[in-house]
Structure formats: C-alpha cells, structure tokens
C-alpha positions, 0 to 999 in steps of 0.5 A: 426160671430166673437168671442171676445178676451175674448172667445179666451182666455178662449178656449186657456186656456181650450186647455192647460189643456191637453197634446198635441203631435207635429209632423213634416210633408212634407207639412201643414197637414190640407191644403195639407195632408202632410206626417208625417215625422219620427215615434216619435211625441214629447210632446209639452209643450205649454203656453198661451201668451196674449198681449195688453189690454181688448179692443184689446188683442191678445192671442196665444199659444207658445212653452214653451221649445225647442222640439227635434226630433231625427234621421230623415230620409233625408227630407225637413220639411214644416209643423207641426201638433198638436195631442191628442195622441203620435200614431194615435189620432186626428189632432187638429191644424197645419201649415206651417213653414215659409220656408222648413227645410232641414234635412239630414238622421240621423240628429235631428231637434229642434224647439226653445221655442217661435218659434212656435205660434198657433192663433185661428184667 
C-alpha cells in the first residue's frame, strides 16, 4: 500500500513541529546498528522542501543550516541518526553517508545545510 504525496507532506510537516537531534555513527544505525560516535548530539534544524506539482509532488526534509560536531575521536563516519532527545531518547530516522568520512582525533565534522536529505519513500 502506498501513501499519497499529500499525506507525505502532512506527515513531514507534523514531524517538523518537534525538536530533533542529529548523531554520527560508524554505520547506518537502523541497518547495521552502527555505534554512535562522540558524546554530543546536535540540534538538527530541518526544513520542508517540496518540488513538482500536485500530481507529481516530491517532498523531503533537509538541513536548514550547517550542523557542526566538535572534538571527535579518530574514526570513519559512515552513518547518521535522528533522535527526539539529546541523550538516550528514541531513534526516529537515519541513514548512510555516500562514502565514509575520515576524522582525525580532536577534529570536528560539519554537515552543510541542504546536504542531508530525509525522505519517507
């Protein structure tokens, strides 16, 4: 069973009404159970992006501004997670980066605005 483009827009708008936190992982946390890297989740400023007309509308959430993670351990980042709390909380959404991102000990990692896209389907 598929959902309509209109329902997708309504679901994503409802999702935007809450504060969400972004985490970095060693793998896709949903698929592979990737370990969370670093101890500080960052607020994820999300915005709704709609394209197309009513018949063929696509919709997604994107980062509205840059998100910066400071002072990470030496690692390769491969995935991200979206949570409803800065500590513990419920895992809501996540995925993999297109390629592994090498980070040296003590370095930060920035995800630029618009570079992270979340889709329902």
